[in-house]
VONU-621407 format. One record per residue (C-alpha): y, x, z; chain. Coordinates in Angstrom, 3 decimals, always signed. Layout:
BEGIN
<rec north="Y" east="X" up="Z" mol="A"/>
...
END
This chain:
BEGIN
<rec north="+181.088" east="+134.933" up="+201.049" mol="A"/>
<rec north="+178.903" east="+137.533" up="+199.161" mol="A"/>
<rec north="+177.091" east="+136.386" up="+196.067" mol="A"/>
<rec north="+173.751" east="+137.328" up="+197.799" mol="A"/>
<rec north="+174.598" east="+135.238" up="+200.782" mol="A"/>
<rec north="+175.454" east="+132.284" up="+198.605" mol="A"/>
<rec north="+172.173" east="+132.633" up="+196.564" mol="A"/>
<rec north="+170.408" east="+132.707" up="+200.011" mol="A"/>
<rec north="+172.029" east="+129.527" up="+201.238" mol="A"/>
<rec north="+171.214" east="+127.732" up="+198.035" mol="A"/>
<rec north="+167.562" east="+128.929" up="+198.141" mol="A"/>
<rec north="+167.446" east="+127.580" up="+201.857" mol="A"/>
<rec north="+168.251" east="+124.276" up="+200.734" mol="A"/>
<rec north="+165.796" east="+124.293" up="+197.798" mol="A"/>
<rec north="+163.080" east="+125.009" up="+200.337" mol="A"/>
<rec north="+164.663" east="+122.386" up="+202.794" mol="A"/>
<rec north="+164.167" east="+119.869" up="+199.915" mol="A"/>
<rec north="+160.689" east="+120.718" up="+199.477" mol="A"/>
<rec north="+160.059" east="+120.256" up="+203.105" mol="A"/>
<rec north="+161.804" east="+116.789" up="+203.061" mol="A"/>
<rec north="+159.714" east="+115.805" up="+199.983" mol="A"/>
<rec north="+156.630" east="+116.833" up="+201.906" mol="A"/>
<rec north="+157.537" east="+114.975" up="+205.140" mol="A"/>
<rec north="+158.560" east="+112.042" up="+203.087" mol="A"/>
<rec north="+155.192" east="+111.988" up="+201.295" mol="A"/>
<rec north="+153.422" east="+111.869" up="+204.591" mol="A"/>
<rec north="+155.699" east="+108.968" up="+205.591" mol="A"/>
<rec north="+155.773" east="+106.891" up="+202.340" mol="A"/>
<rec north="+152.435" east="+107.986" up="+200.388" mol="A"/>
<rec north="+152.667" east="+107.701" up="+196.688" mol="A"/>
<rec north="+151.069" east="+104.769" up="+195.026" mol="A"/>
<rec north="+147.435" east="+103.929" up="+195.483" mol="A"/>
<rec north="+146.046" east="+106.645" up="+193.237" mol="A"/>
<rec north="+143.103" east="+108.692" up="+194.301" mol="A"/>
<rec north="+144.262" east="+111.851" up="+192.339" mol="A"/>
<rec north="+147.597" east="+113.447" up="+191.826" mol="A"/>
<rec north="+149.081" east="+112.745" up="+188.372" mol="A"/>
<rec north="+152.295" east="+112.290" up="+186.422" mol="A"/>
<rec north="+153.589" east="+108.746" up="+185.953" mol="A"/>
<rec north="+154.318" east="+109.135" up="+182.208" mol="A"/>
<rec north="+154.189" east="+111.556" up="+179.395" mol="A"/>
<rec north="+157.835" east="+111.662" up="+179.292" mol="A"/>
<rec north="+157.993" east="+112.498" up="+182.908" mol="A"/>
<rec north="+155.811" east="+115.241" up="+182.541" mol="A"/>
<rec north="+157.586" east="+116.783" up="+179.487" mol="A"/>
<rec north="+160.874" east="+116.763" up="+181.705" mol="A"/>
<rec north="+158.949" east="+118.562" up="+184.452" mol="A"/>
<rec north="+157.394" east="+121.069" up="+182.409" mol="A"/>
<rec north="+160.837" east="+121.953" up="+180.916" mol="A"/>
<rec north="+162.352" east="+122.584" up="+184.350" mol="A"/>
<rec north="+159.008" east="+124.346" up="+185.621" mol="A"/>
<rec north="+159.295" east="+126.943" up="+182.581" mol="A"/>
<rec north="+162.926" east="+127.486" up="+183.612" mol="A"/>
<rec north="+162.007" east="+128.129" up="+187.229" mol="A"/>
<rec north="+159.140" east="+130.508" up="+186.076" mol="A"/>
<rec north="+161.675" east="+132.659" up="+184.119" mol="A"/>
<rec north="+163.129" east="+133.621" up="+187.465" mol="A"/>
<rec north="+160.231" east="+136.047" up="+187.891" mol="A"/>
<rec north="+161.293" east="+139.711" up="+187.407" mol="A"/>
<rec north="+158.265" east="+140.125" up="+184.973" mol="A"/>
<rec north="+156.031" east="+137.626" up="+183.123" mol="A"/>
<rec north="+152.460" east="+137.066" up="+184.365" mol="A"/>
<rec north="+149.829" east="+139.767" up="+183.161" mol="A"/>
<rec north="+147.386" east="+136.802" up="+183.059" mol="A"/>
<rec north="+147.684" east="+132.955" up="+182.645" mol="A"/>
<rec north="+144.534" east="+130.908" up="+183.134" mol="A"/>
<rec north="+143.281" east="+127.540" up="+183.967" mol="A"/>
<rec north="+140.317" east="+127.633" up="+186.253" mol="A"/>
<rec north="+137.738" east="+124.729" up="+186.525" mol="A"/>
<rec north="+136.651" east="+123.615" up="+189.985" mol="A"/>
<rec north="+135.055" east="+120.625" up="+191.253" mol="A"/>
<rec north="+138.366" east="+118.984" up="+191.961" mol="A"/>
<rec north="+140.231" east="+119.788" up="+188.614" mol="A"/>
<rec north="+141.692" east="+122.530" up="+186.717" mol="A"/>
<rec north="+143.856" east="+125.035" up="+188.333" mol="A"/>
<rec north="+146.732" east="+126.948" up="+186.673" mol="A"/>
<rec north="+146.543" east="+130.508" up="+187.901" mol="A"/>
<rec north="+148.891" east="+133.522" up="+187.355" mol="A"/>
<rec north="+148.156" east="+137.048" up="+187.991" mol="A"/>
<rec north="+150.571" east="+140.043" up="+187.927" mol="A"/>
<rec north="+149.227" east="+143.565" up="+187.923" mol="A"/>
<rec north="+149.931" east="+146.956" up="+186.352" mol="A"/>
<rec north="+147.417" east="+149.739" up="+185.324" mol="A"/>
<rec north="+147.827" east="+151.149" up="+188.770" mol="A"/>
<rec north="+147.136" east="+148.084" up="+190.701" mol="A"/>
<rec north="+144.606" east="+146.338" up="+188.414" mol="A"/>
<rec north="+141.652" east="+147.048" up="+190.572" mol="A"/>
<rec north="+143.445" east="+146.712" up="+193.937" mol="A"/>
<rec north="+142.572" east="+144.009" up="+196.548" mol="A"/>
<rec north="+144.626" east="+141.245" up="+195.485" mol="A"/>
<rec north="+147.251" east="+139.279" up="+197.503" mol="A"/>
<rec north="+146.987" east="+135.550" up="+197.090" mol="A"/>
<rec north="+149.951" east="+133.356" up="+197.336" mol="A"/>
<rec north="+149.476" east="+129.793" up="+198.452" mol="A"/>
<rec north="+152.706" east="+127.605" up="+197.800" mol="A"/>
<rec north="+154.507" east="+124.863" up="+199.924" mol="A"/>
<rec north="+154.628" east="+121.307" up="+198.862" mol="A"/>
<rec north="+155.957" east="+120.645" up="+195.359" mol="A"/>
<rec north="+157.108" east="+124.070" up="+194.864" mol="A"/>
<rec north="+154.041" east="+125.412" up="+193.151" mol="A"/>
<rec north="+153.878" east="+129.259" up="+191.718" mol="A"/>
<rec north="+157.513" east="+129.398" up="+190.918" mol="A"/>
<rec north="+158.566" east="+129.410" up="+194.499" mol="A"/>
<rec north="+157.446" east="+133.271" up="+194.653" mol="A"/>
<rec north="+159.886" east="+134.643" up="+192.161" mol="A"/>
<rec north="+161.895" east="+136.253" up="+194.925" mol="A"/>
<rec north="+158.790" east="+137.834" up="+196.480" mol="A"/>
<rec north="+157.010" east="+139.293" up="+193.545" mol="A"/>
<rec north="+158.612" east="+142.659" up="+193.229" mol="A"/>
<rec north="+157.808" east="+143.655" up="+196.698" mol="A"/>
<rec north="+154.606" east="+142.018" up="+196.955" mol="A"/>
<rec north="+153.288" east="+143.658" up="+193.688" mol="A"/>
<rec north="+154.190" east="+147.212" up="+194.430" mol="A"/>
<rec north="+150.748" east="+148.200" up="+195.508" mol="A"/>
<rec north="+148.677" east="+145.129" up="+194.811" mol="A"/>
<rec north="+147.819" east="+142.824" up="+191.991" mol="A"/>
<rec north="+149.259" east="+139.324" up="+192.950" mol="A"/>
<rec north="+147.585" east="+135.983" up="+192.294" mol="A"/>
<rec north="+149.576" east="+132.789" up="+192.569" mol="A"/>
<rec north="+148.835" east="+129.182" up="+191.561" mol="A"/>
<rec north="+149.969" east="+125.613" up="+191.288" mol="A"/>
<rec north="+148.169" east="+123.518" up="+194.072" mol="A"/>
<rec north="+145.768" east="+120.569" up="+192.959" mol="A"/>
<rec north="+147.163" east="+117.241" up="+193.888" mol="A"/>
<rec north="+150.694" east="+118.350" up="+193.827" mol="A"/>
<rec north="+153.475" east="+118.680" up="+191.098" mol="A"/>
<rec north="+152.696" east="+121.586" up="+188.842" mol="A"/>
<rec north="+150.483" east="+122.400" up="+185.822" mol="A"/>
<rec north="+147.091" east="+122.238" up="+187.609" mol="A"/>
<rec north="+145.207" east="+118.908" up="+186.736" mol="A"/>
<rec north="+143.432" east="+117.141" up="+189.596" mol="A"/>
<rec north="+140.125" east="+115.326" up="+188.621" mol="A"/>
<rec north="+138.571" east="+114.494" up="+191.999" mol="A"/>
<rec north="+140.147" east="+113.241" up="+195.332" mol="A"/>
<rec north="+140.809" east="+115.833" up="+198.115" mol="A"/>
<rec north="+139.586" east="+113.928" up="+201.152" mol="A"/>
<rec north="+140.462" east="+116.412" up="+203.799" mol="A"/>
<rec north="+141.587" east="+120.149" up="+204.421" mol="A"/>
<rec north="+137.911" east="+121.133" up="+203.899" mol="A"/>
<rec north="+138.138" east="+119.986" up="+200.231" mol="A"/>
<rec north="+141.630" east="+121.736" up="+200.020" mol="A"/>
<rec north="+139.881" east="+124.871" up="+201.089" mol="A"/>
<rec north="+136.994" east="+124.425" up="+198.871" mol="A"/>
<rec north="+138.915" east="+124.332" up="+195.521" mol="A"/>
<rec north="+140.868" east="+127.432" up="+196.497" mol="A"/>
<rec north="+137.549" east="+129.305" up="+197.250" mol="A"/>
<rec north="+136.218" east="+128.033" up="+193.850" mol="A"/>
<rec north="+139.199" east="+129.780" up="+192.084" mol="A"/>
<rec north="+138.869" east="+133.021" up="+194.119" mol="A"/>
<rec north="+135.190" east="+133.226" up="+193.571" mol="A"/>
<rec north="+136.370" east="+134.165" up="+189.963" mol="A"/>
<rec north="+139.751" east="+135.567" up="+190.363" mol="A"/>
<rec north="+138.954" east="+137.578" up="+193.625" mol="A"/>
<rec north="+135.364" east="+137.975" up="+194.043" mol="A"/>
<rec north="+135.946" east="+140.868" up="+196.543" mol="A"/>
<rec north="+138.087" east="+139.017" up="+198.873" mol="A"/>
<rec north="+141.862" east="+138.747" up="+199.243" mol="A"/>
<rec north="+144.844" east="+139.229" up="+201.310" mol="A"/>
<rec north="+145.770" east="+135.592" up="+201.799" mol="A"/>
<rec north="+149.512" east="+134.402" up="+202.233" mol="A"/>
<rec north="+150.873" east="+130.798" up="+202.716" mol="A"/>
<rec north="+154.235" east="+129.377" up="+203.301" mol="A"/>
<rec north="+155.182" east="+126.020" up="+204.753" mol="A"/>
<rec north="+152.422" east="+123.560" up="+203.821" mol="A"/>
<rec north="+150.727" east="+126.520" up="+201.995" mol="A"/>
<rec north="+150.517" east="+128.154" up="+205.459" mol="A"/>
<rec north="+148.484" east="+124.975" up="+206.753" mol="A"/>
<rec north="+146.322" east="+125.483" up="+203.630" mol="A"/>
<rec north="+145.875" east="+129.176" up="+203.965" mol="A"/>
<rec north="+144.847" east="+128.634" up="+207.729" mol="A"/>
<rec north="+142.329" east="+125.927" up="+206.399" mol="A"/>
<rec north="+140.942" east="+128.435" up="+203.897" mol="A"/>
<rec north="+140.520" east="+131.128" up="+206.494" mol="A"/>
<rec north="+138.776" east="+128.491" up="+208.844" mol="A"/>
<rec north="+136.204" east="+127.721" up="+206.180" mol="A"/>
<rec north="+135.746" east="+130.965" up="+204.388" mol="A"/>
<rec north="+136.539" east="+133.752" up="+207.043" mol="A"/>
<rec north="+134.425" east="+136.446" up="+205.291" mol="A"/>
<rec north="+136.585" east="+136.291" up="+202.171" mol="A"/>
<rec north="+139.880" east="+136.673" up="+203.878" mol="A"/>
<rec north="+140.901" east="+140.520" up="+204.301" mol="A"/>
<rec north="+144.143" east="+139.414" up="+206.003" mol="A"/>
<rec north="+145.872" east="+136.074" up="+206.672" mol="A"/>
<rec north="+149.933" east="+135.865" up="+206.530" mol="A"/>
<rec north="+151.424" east="+132.760" up="+207.597" mol="A"/>
<rec north="+155.084" east="+132.262" up="+206.892" mol="A"/>
<rec north="+156.633" east="+129.295" up="+208.719" mol="A"/>
<rec north="+153.436" east="+127.419" up="+208.614" mol="A"/>
<rec north="+154.092" east="+123.916" up="+209.368" mol="A"/>
<rec north="+151.687" east="+121.581" up="+211.118" mol="A"/>
<rec north="+149.587" east="+124.582" up="+212.309" mol="A"/>
<rec north="+150.536" east="+125.952" up="+215.703" mol="A"/>
<rec north="+153.244" east="+123.302" up="+216.636" mol="A"/>
<rec north="+155.313" east="+120.559" up="+215.145" mol="A"/>
<rec north="+158.999" east="+120.819" up="+213.922" mol="A"/>
<rec north="+161.767" east="+119.655" up="+216.462" mol="A"/>
<rec north="+162.499" east="+116.095" up="+216.805" mol="A"/>
<rec north="+166.118" east="+116.586" up="+215.526" mol="A"/>
<rec north="+164.693" east="+118.006" up="+212.231" mol="A"/>
<rec north="+161.996" east="+115.482" up="+212.015" mol="A"/>
<rec north="+164.706" east="+112.749" up="+212.488" mol="A"/>
<rec north="+166.937" east="+114.155" up="+209.632" mol="A"/>
<rec north="+164.017" east="+114.780" up="+207.440" mol="A"/>
<rec north="+162.953" east="+111.154" up="+207.793" mol="A"/>
<rec north="+166.394" east="+110.031" up="+206.787" mol="A"/>
<rec north="+166.383" east="+112.130" up="+203.806" mol="A"/>
<rec north="+162.828" east="+110.960" up="+202.778" mol="A"/>
<rec north="+163.987" east="+107.147" up="+202.879" mol="A"/>
<rec north="+162.927" east="+105.412" up="+199.562" mol="A"/>
<rec north="+166.070" east="+104.367" up="+197.529" mol="A"/>
<rec north="+168.656" east="+106.396" up="+199.754" mol="A"/>
<rec north="+171.832" east="+106.846" up="+197.783" mol="A"/>
<rec north="+172.275" east="+110.509" up="+196.458" mol="A"/>
<rec north="+175.193" east="+111.349" up="+198.575" mol="A"/>
<rec north="+173.446" east="+110.232" up="+201.673" mol="A"/>
<rec north="+170.311" east="+112.064" up="+200.776" mol="A"/>
<rec north="+172.349" east="+115.401" up="+200.082" mol="A"/>
<rec north="+174.322" east="+114.835" up="+203.419" mol="A"/>
<rec north="+170.922" east="+114.702" up="+205.222" mol="A"/>
<rec north="+169.854" east="+117.800" up="+203.547" mol="A"/>
<rec north="+172.870" east="+119.630" up="+204.454" mol="A"/>
<rec north="+172.387" east="+118.799" up="+208.101" mol="A"/>
<rec north="+168.825" east="+120.272" up="+207.899" mol="A"/>
<rec north="+169.951" east="+123.342" up="+206.119" mol="A"/>
<rec north="+173.350" east="+123.813" up="+207.546" mol="A"/>
<rec north="+175.441" east="+123.857" up="+204.205" mol="A"/>
<rec north="+176.086" east="+121.711" up="+200.940" mol="A"/>
<rec north="+172.943" east="+120.836" up="+199.045" mol="A"/>
<rec north="+173.078" east="+122.363" up="+195.481" mol="A"/>
<rec north="+170.764" east="+120.470" up="+193.021" mol="A"/>
<rec north="+171.482" east="+122.690" up="+190.082" mol="A"/>
<rec north="+169.317" east="+125.603" up="+190.995" mol="A"/>
<rec north="+166.258" east="+125.887" up="+188.545" mol="A"/>
<rec north="+163.874" east="+125.322" up="+191.499" mol="A"/>
<rec north="+165.803" east="+122.252" up="+192.687" mol="A"/>
<rec north="+165.741" east="+120.649" up="+189.206" mol="A"/>
<rec north="+161.913" east="+121.379" up="+189.078" mol="A"/>
<rec north="+161.277" east="+119.819" up="+192.322" mol="A"/>
<rec north="+163.492" east="+116.852" up="+191.716" mol="A"/>
<rec north="+161.667" east="+116.261" up="+188.478" mol="A"/>
<rec north="+158.435" east="+116.437" up="+190.381" mol="A"/>
<rec north="+159.593" east="+113.976" up="+192.965" mol="A"/>
<rec north="+160.520" east="+111.494" up="+190.406" mol="A"/>
<rec north="+157.748" east="+111.773" up="+188.021" mol="A"/>
<rec north="+154.578" east="+112.924" up="+189.904" mol="A"/>
<rec north="+152.391" east="+110.743" up="+192.240" mol="A"/>
<rec north="+150.929" east="+113.365" up="+194.803" mol="A"/>
<rec north="+147.628" east="+113.001" up="+196.519" mol="A"/>
<rec north="+147.013" east="+115.544" up="+199.139" mol="A"/>
<rec north="+145.169" east="+115.666" up="+202.531" mol="A"/>
<rec north="+147.421" east="+115.817" up="+205.599" mol="A"/>
<rec north="+146.868" east="+118.907" up="+207.767" mol="A"/>
<rec north="+146.802" east="+118.856" up="+211.372" mol="A"/>
<rec north="+147.498" east="+121.475" up="+214.187" mol="A"/>
<rec north="+144.757" east="+124.109" up="+214.610" mol="A"/>
<rec north="+142.673" east="+123.460" up="+217.696" mol="A"/>
<rec north="+142.616" east="+126.347" up="+220.296" mol="A"/>
<rec north="+139.041" east="+127.042" up="+219.308" mol="A"/>
<rec north="+139.861" east="+127.083" up="+215.508" mol="A"/>
<rec north="+142.868" east="+129.495" up="+215.978" mol="A"/>
<rec north="+140.534" east="+131.731" up="+218.221" mol="A"/>
<rec north="+137.957" east="+131.798" up="+215.357" mol="A"/>
<rec north="+140.495" east="+133.395" up="+213.110" mol="A"/>
<rec north="+139.382" east="+136.932" up="+213.894" mol="A"/>
<rec north="+140.630" east="+138.667" up="+210.624" mol="A"/>
<rec north="+143.988" east="+140.624" up="+210.854" mol="A"/>
<rec north="+147.055" east="+137.955" up="+211.020" mol="A"/>
<rec north="+150.612" east="+138.180" up="+210.501" mol="A"/>
<rec north="+152.817" east="+135.144" up="+211.453" mol="A"/>
<rec north="+156.379" east="+134.913" up="+210.683" mol="A"/>
<rec north="+158.626" east="+132.494" up="+212.512" mol="A"/>
<rec north="+162.203" east="+131.479" up="+211.603" mol="A"/>
<rec north="+164.861" east="+132.113" up="+214.440" mol="A"/>
<rec north="+167.113" east="+129.051" up="+213.323" mol="A"/>
<rec north="+165.740" east="+125.484" up="+212.957" mol="A"/>
<rec north="+161.993" east="+126.487" up="+212.397" mol="A"/>
<rec north="+159.888" east="+123.776" up="+210.798" mol="A"/>
<rec north="+156.850" east="+125.756" up="+212.046" mol="A"/>
<rec north="+157.630" east="+124.893" up="+215.709" mol="A"/>
<rec north="+159.900" east="+127.738" up="+216.843" mol="A"/>
<rec north="+159.306" east="+129.282" up="+220.247" mol="A"/>
<rec north="+156.212" east="+126.882" up="+220.633" mol="A"/>
<rec north="+154.494" east="+128.127" up="+217.488" mol="A"/>
<rec north="+155.491" east="+131.669" up="+218.256" mol="A"/>
<rec north="+153.823" east="+131.503" up="+221.869" mol="A"/>
<rec north="+150.761" east="+129.446" up="+220.842" mol="A"/>
<rec north="+149.970" east="+131.945" up="+217.903" mol="A"/>
<rec north="+150.531" east="+134.801" up="+219.979" mol="A"/>
<rec north="+148.170" east="+133.436" up="+222.801" mol="A"/>
<rec north="+145.406" east="+132.258" up="+220.559" mol="A"/>
<rec north="+145.010" east="+134.467" up="+217.529" mol="A"/>
<rec north="+142.662" east="+137.389" up="+218.494" mol="A"/>
<rec north="+144.286" east="+139.983" up="+216.069" mol="A"/>
<rec north="+147.821" east="+138.919" up="+215.347" mol="A"/>
<rec north="+151.233" east="+140.271" up="+214.912" mol="A"/>
<rec north="+153.733" east="+137.304" up="+215.573" mol="A"/>
<rec north="+157.324" east="+137.904" up="+214.721" mol="A"/>
<rec north="+160.543" east="+135.898" up="+214.815" mol="A"/>
<rec north="+162.940" east="+136.968" up="+211.953" mol="A"/>
<rec north="+166.569" east="+137.005" up="+213.053" mol="A"/>
<rec north="+169.048" east="+134.987" up="+210.892" mol="A"/>
<rec north="+166.328" east="+133.073" up="+209.014" mol="A"/>
<rec north="+165.433" east="+129.371" up="+208.734" mol="A"/>
<rec north="+162.422" east="+127.892" up="+207.014" mol="A"/>
<rec north="+163.094" east="+129.653" up="+203.616" mol="A"/>
<rec north="+162.352" east="+132.951" up="+205.361" mol="A"/>
<rec north="+160.272" east="+134.495" up="+202.507" mol="A"/>
<rec north="+163.449" east="+134.124" up="+200.250" mol="A"/>
<rec north="+166.022" east="+134.999" up="+202.700" mol="A"/>
<rec north="+164.430" east="+138.398" up="+203.608" mol="A"/>
<rec north="+162.278" east="+138.977" up="+200.559" mol="A"/>
<rec north="+162.731" east="+142.918" up="+200.495" mol="A"/>
<rec north="+162.065" east="+143.650" up="+204.368" mol="A"/>
<rec north="+159.425" east="+140.962" up="+204.553" mol="A"/>
<rec north="+157.872" east="+142.632" up="+201.474" mol="A"/>
<rec north="+157.758" east="+146.123" up="+202.979" mol="A"/>
<rec north="+156.401" east="+144.792" up="+206.201" mol="A"/>
<rec north="+153.433" east="+142.968" up="+204.398" mol="A"/>
<rec north="+152.769" east="+145.997" up="+202.210" mol="A"/>
<rec north="+152.166" east="+148.113" up="+205.313" mol="A"/>
<rec north="+150.179" east="+145.140" up="+206.934" mol="A"/>
<rec north="+147.926" east="+144.962" up="+204.113" mol="A"/>
<rec north="+147.331" east="+148.604" up="+203.805" mol="A"/>
<rec north="+146.082" east="+148.698" up="+207.477" mol="A"/>
<rec north="+144.031" east="+145.503" up="+206.857" mol="A"/>
<rec north="+141.936" east="+146.538" up="+203.694" mol="A"/>
END
């Protein structure tokens, strides 16, 4: 097996573990807390160690690191730009569950070729953002993003979301459509359709509290199609977040037909060809039928970790899409 293929398979299972954690949280919500928080100082210290290791996977360090205050807490924000892209229309990256800004390391080079790039850690989830007020629903989720982007991207932005970040990106576009130059949804879960019953079943098994490590890794392997490797920097970060962070997030729901039709900005939707957690063919057809100005594409030989598996061609596709959407 080629090294690139091996890395791709490992990254696949890192993303699968994120999805497992996400579904597990909805099935077994953390504690009775009203805001997301670390359970201990020592736990946060361990998490931050792995977080910093995961951040070193980016090809270049951030140009700007900031903590932006919102009504719901302080949001850790990163920006990458060059002298040529400093004043460009930004691309804003919304992460999936438990993955934060580090998840985009494989995509930065392509995404930043013509645009400045903004990424952040989600409030209410593991990361370096600090939640201060409850997020009651997806409208609140959209509101804190808006408050960040009023400061960081006052002229609007190209919005990109993966997995649960796709559901969040769609919610932001619904509530603040005039701020969205374009909307990109990469394997968006709970947006156009649900995952298959088989994937849901294995995810439920893998997310059971107290499940022995060997059984959990076997279930992750059944979801991802290969052995689970817990030694990757992202996997270690995610595992630390799972053990040490109590998340408090709203649960997304499928877009109604009317909500989808109201997304009139240019849209690009990417669906995996294999074991799509976005809903596969059903998601493809529903997005294609309802979104007024959308390109909907199924990427061959991809799974839910599509952004990492096809980072270079996806980056080229989206760079061209953003140019025509500005």
